[in-house]
C-alpha positions as CSV (number, residue, x, y, z in Angstrom):
1,X,0.2,0.0,-0.1
2,X,1.4,3.2,-1.1
3,X,-0.2,6.9,-1.3
4,X,-0.4,8.9,-4.6
5,X,-1.8,12.3,-5.0
6,X,-1.4,15.3,-7.6
7,X,-3.0,18.1,-9.5
8,X,-2.8,19.3,-12.8
9,X,-3.4,23.1,-13.5
10,X,-5.8,24.1,-16.1
11,X,-5.1,27.5,-16.1
12,X,-1.5,28.3,-16.5
13,X,-0.8,28.7,-13.0
14,X,2.0,27.6,-10.9
15,X,1.7,24.5,-8.4
16,X,2.1,25.9,-4.8
17,X,4.4,23.9,-2.7
18,X,1.9,24.1,0.3
19,X,-0.8,22.4,-2.0
20,X,1.4,19.4,-2.1
21,X,2.5,19.5,1.6
22,X,-1.4,19.1,2.2
23,X,-1.8,16.0,0.2
24,X,1.2,14.6,1.4
25,X,0.0,15.0,4.8
26,X,-3.0,13.2,3.9
27,X,-1.3,10.0,2.2
28,X,1.4,9.9,4.8
29,X,-0.3,6.8,6.8
30,X,-0.1,4.9,3.8
31,X,3.5,4.5,3.4
32,X,6.5,5.1,5.9
33,X,9.5,3.9,3.9
34,X,10.2,7.3,1.9
35,X,8.4,10.1,-0.2
36,X,9.0,12.6,-2.9
37,X,7.3,14.8,-5.2
38,X,7.4,15.8,-9.0
39,X,6.8,19.3,-10.0
40,X,7.0,20.9,-13.6
41,X,5.7,24.4,-14.1
42,X,8.3,26.1,-16.3
43,X,5.8,27.4,-18.6
44,X,2.0,27.9,-19.1
45,X,1.5,24.4,-20.8
46,X,3.2,22.3,-18.4
47,X,1.8,22.9,-14.8
48,X,1.5,19.6,-12.6
49,X,2.7,18.3,-9.1
50,X,2.7,14.7,-8.0
51,X,3.4,13.3,-4.5
52,X,3.9,9.6,-3.2
53,X,4.2,8.1,0.0
54,X,6.1,4.6,-0.3
55,X,5.5,1.2,1.5
56,X,8.4,-0.7,0.1
57,X,7.6,-4.0,-1.5
58,X,9.7,-4.6,-4.5
59,X,13.2,-2.8,-5.1
60,X,13.7,-1.5,-1.6
61,X,16.8,0.5,-2.9
62,X,15.7,1.4,-6.4
63,X,11.9,1.9,-6.6
64,X,11.7,5.5,-5.0
65,X,9.1,7.6,-6.6
66,X,8.0,9.7,-8.4
67,X,10.1,8.0,-10.9
68,X,11.1,10.2,-13.7
69,X,12.6,9.4,-17.2
70,X,16.1,10.8,-18.2
71,X,14.9,13.6,-20.3
72,X,12.4,14.7,-17.4
73,X,9.5,14.3,-20.0
74,X,7.9,11.7,-18.3
75,X,7.0,10.9,-14.8
76,X,4.8,8.2,-12.7
77,X,3.3,7.6,-9.2
78,X,2.1,4.4,-8.6
79,X,0.3,2.3,-5.9
80,X,0.3,-1.3,-6.2
81,X,2.1,-4.5,-7.7
82,X,2.8,-5.3,-11.1
83,X,3.3,-9.2,-11.0
84,X,4.2,-9.7,-14.2
85,X,6.9,-6.8,-14.4
86,X,10.0,-9.2,-14.9
87,X,8.4,-10.5,-18.1
88,X,7.7,-7.0,-19.2
89,X,11.2,-5.8,-18.2
90,X,12.6,-8.5,-20.7
91,X,10.5,-7.3,-23.4
92,X,11.2,-3.9,-23.0
93,X,14.9,-4.7,-23.0
94,X,14.6,-5.9,-26.4
95,X,12.9,-3.1,-27.4
96,X,14.2,-0.7,-30.1
97,X,12.8,2.2,-28.3
98,X,13.9,1.4,-25.1
99,X,16.8,-1.5,-24.7
100,X,18.7,-2.5,-21.7
101,X,20.5,0.4,-21.0
102,X,17.5,2.5,-20.1
103,X,17.0,0.7,-16.8
104,X,18.7,2.1,-14.0
105,X,17.1,-0.3,-11.3
106,X,17.4,-4.2,-10.9
107,X,13.7,-5.0,-10.8
108,X,11.6,-2.2,-9.8
109,X,8.0,-2.7,-11.6
110,X,7.6,1.1,-11.2
111,X,10.3,1.4,-13.8
112,X,8.5,-1.0,-16.0
113,X,5.6,1.4,-16.0
114,X,7.7,4.5,-17.0
115,X,9.6,3.0,-20.0
116,X,6.4,0.8,-20.8
117,X,4.3,4.0,-21.3
118,X,7.0,5.2,-23.6
119,X,7.4,2.4,-25.7
120,X,3.8,1.2,-26.2
121,X,1.7,4.2,-25.3
122,X,-1.2,3.9,-22.8
123,X,-3.6,1.2,-24.6
124,X,-0.2,-1.2,-25.1
125,X,0.8,-0.8,-21.7
126,X,-2.3,-1.6,-20.0
127,X,-3.3,-4.4,-22.1
128,X,-0.1,-6.1,-21.0
129,X,-0.3,-5.2,-17.3
130,X,-1.1,-8.0,-15.0
131,X,-1.6,-6.8,-11.1
132,X,-3.4,-4.5,-8.9
133,X,-2.4,-0.7,-9.5
134,X,-3.6,2.9,-9.4
135,X,-1.2,5.3,-11.2
136,X,-0.7,8.6,-12.7
137,X,1.7,9.2,-15.7
138,X,2.5,12.7,-16.6
139,X,3.4,12.8,-20.3
140,X,5.0,16.3,-21.1
141,X,5.5,15.8,-24.5
142,X,1.8,16.0,-24.9
143,X,1.0,17.9,-22.0
144,X,-1.1,15.5,-20.7
145,X,-1.9,13.5,-17.3
146,X,-3.1,9.8,-17.5
147,X,-5.0,8.0,-14.6
148,X,-5.5,4.3,-14.6
149,X,-7.2,1.8,-12.6
150,X,-6.4,-2.2,-12.0
151,X,-9.0,-4.4,-13.8
152,X,-11.0,-5.3,-10.4
153,X,-10.5,-2.2,-9.0
154,X,-8.4,-3.4,-6.1
155,X,-6.4,0.0,-5.6
156,X,-8.6,3.0,-5.1
157,X,-8.3,6.3,-7.2
158,X,-10.3,9.6,-6.7
159,X,-10.7,12.8,-8.3
160,X,-12.6,16.0,-9.2
161,X,-12.2,18.9,-11.5
162,X,-12.1,22.4,-10.1
163,X,-14.1,24.3,-12.7
164,X,-11.3,25.5,-15.5
165,X,-8.9,25.9,-12.5
166,X,-7.2,22.3,-12.0
167,X,-8.0,18.6,-11.6
168,X,-6.9,16.9,-8.3
169,X,-6.8,13.1,-7.6
170,X,-5.5,10.9,-4.9
171,X,-5.5,7.4,-3.3
172,X,-7.9,8.4,-0.7
173,X,-10.7,11.0,-0.5
174,X,-9.0,13.0,2.2
175,X,-6.1,13.6,-0.1
176,X,-8.5,14.9,-2.8
177,X,-10.3,16.8,-0.5
178,X,-7.5,18.3,1.1
179,X,-5.9,19.3,-2.3
180,X,-9.6,20.8,-3.6
181,X,-10.0,23.0,-0.6
182,X,-6.2,24.2,-1.0
183,X,-6.5,25.1,-4.5
184,X,-10.1,26.3,-4.3
185,X,-10.1,28.1,-1.3
186,X,-12.3,27.0,2.1
187,X,-15.4,26.1,0.5
188,X,-17.6,23.7,1.9
189,X,-18.0,19.9,0.7
190,X,-21.5,19.2,-0.3
191,X,-23.1,15.9,0.8
192,X,-25.3,14.5,-1.9
193,X,-27.7,13.0,0.4
194,X,-29.4,10.6,-2.0
195,X,-26.2,9.3,-3.3
196,X,-25.3,8.9,0.4
197,X,-28.5,6.8,0.9
198,X,-27.8,4.6,-2.0
199,X,-24.2,3.9,-0.7
200,X,-25.5,2.8,2.7
201,X,-28.0,0.5,1.1
202,X,-25.7,-1.0,-1.5
203,X,-22.7,-0.9,0.5
204,X,-20.6,0.4,-2.1
205,X,-20.1,3.4,-4.2
206,X,-19.9,3.4,-8.0
207,X,-17.9,5.4,-10.3
208,X,-20.6,7.9,-11.1
209,X,-22.8,7.7,-7.4
210,X,-20.2,9.2,-5.3
211,X,-21.7,10.9,-2.0
212,X,-19.8,14.0,-2.1
213,X,-20.7,16.3,-5.0
214,X,-18.4,16.8,-7.7
215,X,-15.7,14.2,-6.6
216,X,-15.6,10.9,-8.9
217,X,-13.9,7.3,-8.5
218,X,-12.0,6.0,-11.6
219,X,-13.8,2.6,-12.3
220,X,-11.9,-0.5,-12.3
221,X,-10.5,-1.5,-15.7
222,X,-10.7,2.4,-16.8
223,X,-8.1,5.3,-17.4
224,X,-8.8,8.7,-18.0
225,X,-6.3,11.7,-19.5
226,X,-6.4,15.3,-18.2
227,X,-4.7,17.7,-21.0
228,X,-4.6,21.7,-20.4
229,X,-6.6,22.3,-23.7
230,X,-9.7,19.4,-23.0
231,X,-9.5,19.5,-19.1
232,X,-10.5,16.1,-17.6
233,X,-11.9,13.4,-20.2
234,X,-14.4,11.0,-20.1
235,X,-13.0,7.7,-18.3
236,X,-12.4,5.2,-20.9
237,X,-12.9,1.0,-20.2
238,X,-9.7,-0.7,-21.5
239,X,-10.9,-4.0,-20.2
240,X,-14.5,-5.7,-19.1
241,X,-15.2,-9.0,-17.5
242,X,-15.5,-11.7,-20.5
243,X,-18.7,-13.6,-20.9
244,X,-18.6,-17.3,-20.7
245,X,-19.1,-19.0,-23.9
246,X,-20.4,-22.4,-25.4
247,X,-18.2,-25.0,-24.7
248,X,-15.8,-23.2,-22.4
249,X,-14.6,-24.6,-19.2
250,X,-17.2,-25.1,-16.2
251,X,-16.7,-21.7,-14.0
252,X,-15.4,-23.7,-10.7
253,X,-12.5,-25.2,-12.8
254,X,-11.7,-21.9,-14.4
255,X,-11.4,-20.1,-11.1
256,X,-9.2,-22.8,-9.6
257,X,-6.7,-22.9,-12.5
258,X,-6.4,-18.8,-12.3
259,X,-6.2,-18.8,-8.8
260,X,-3.1,-21.2,-8.7
261,X,-1.4,-19.0,-11.6
262,X,-2.2,-16.0,-9.5
263,X,-0.6,-17.6,-6.6
264,X,2.3,-18.7,-8.1
265,X,3.0,-14.9,-9.4
266,X,2.5,-13.4,-5.9
267,X,5.0,-16.0,-4.8
268,X,7.9,-14.3,-6.6
269,X,7.6,-11.0,-4.9
270,X,10.4,-11.6,-2.5
271,X,8.3,-11.7,0.9
272,X,7.6,-15.1,2.8
273,X,3.5,-15.6,2.1
274,X,0.9,-15.7,4.4
275,X,-2.5,-16.9,4.4
276,X,-5.7,-15.6,6.0
277,X,-8.4,-17.9,5.3
278,X,-12.0,-18.7,5.7
279,X,-12.9,-22.2,7.5
280,X,-13.7,-24.3,4.5
281,X,-11.6,-27.0,2.5
282,X,-11.7,-24.8,-0.5
283,X,-9.9,-22.1,1.1
284,X,-7.8,-24.6,3.1
285,X,-6.3,-26.1,-0.4
286,X,-5.0,-22.8,-1.6
287,X,-1.7,-22.8,0.3
288,X,-0.9,-26.5,-0.6
C-alpha cells in the first residue's frame, strides 16, 4: 500500500508547494518507507505536481517515486504491484525504443510502467499489465496526465475537476479534499444525500455515484486523460469481464486454474507469504 496524489493546473498557474504539503500529509499513513514529489511548471502549458508516499515491497533500494525519465518528460506515481513486471522488463530490454541501457534499477515494477508507457503508449501498456494498481503518468511531450486503475478496481483512485482551474486526484478521498480546499479556497464540501443513502443501502459507491458532490472515483478497468486544452476527459474502459461462451470450461475449474496461476506469480515477490483463510476445505487447499 502506497499513497499517490497530485494536481494538474488547467489555467496555466503554478503549483504551490503548500498544496503538495497538504496532499502529502493526507496520504502519509499509506507509506512509511519514503516520500517524494515531482513538479513541472516552467511554462503555462506544463503545470503539474505529483506526490508519493511509499510502502516498499519490490526493489527497496531502487523503486523510489515519483520515477522520472532521463529527459524529464515522463513521470509516474504508482500504488500497487505489477505481477508480470519481470516478463515485461525482458520484453522492453529488447524493444528498439528502450533497450537494456534505459533501465537504472534492478527489478522495480515502477520502472516497467515508465518505460512501458514510452514504448507502447497507454493502450499497449494497460493491455500487458497483470496486477493490482492505480497510477498517474505525466506525459510532458503531449502535456497530459493519465490516470489508470486495475481491472478489478482493487486499488482506489479518486479525482475532482475544479472548474477551469485544476484537476486533483489521490489514493484517498481526504487527499483529494485537501487539494480541492487548498486550490479552490475553504469552500464547504457538499454531501449528496441521495447518493449517500444509496451507498449505505448497497454497501458500495460506483464511479458515478459518490456521496460528495463533484468527487469521482475512477472505475475498475478504466483510464482517463487530463489535458490543458480539453481538461478532464471522460473515463474510458480498457477491459471488461469476459462473458462465458458455449463450450468453455466450467466456472469452478476455470477459477481454480486462474487462482493457482495468480498464487504462483505472487509467490515471486520476495516476501514470505502468509494466508488468512475462511474455515472451508476450498480455502484451506490454496496454500497446498
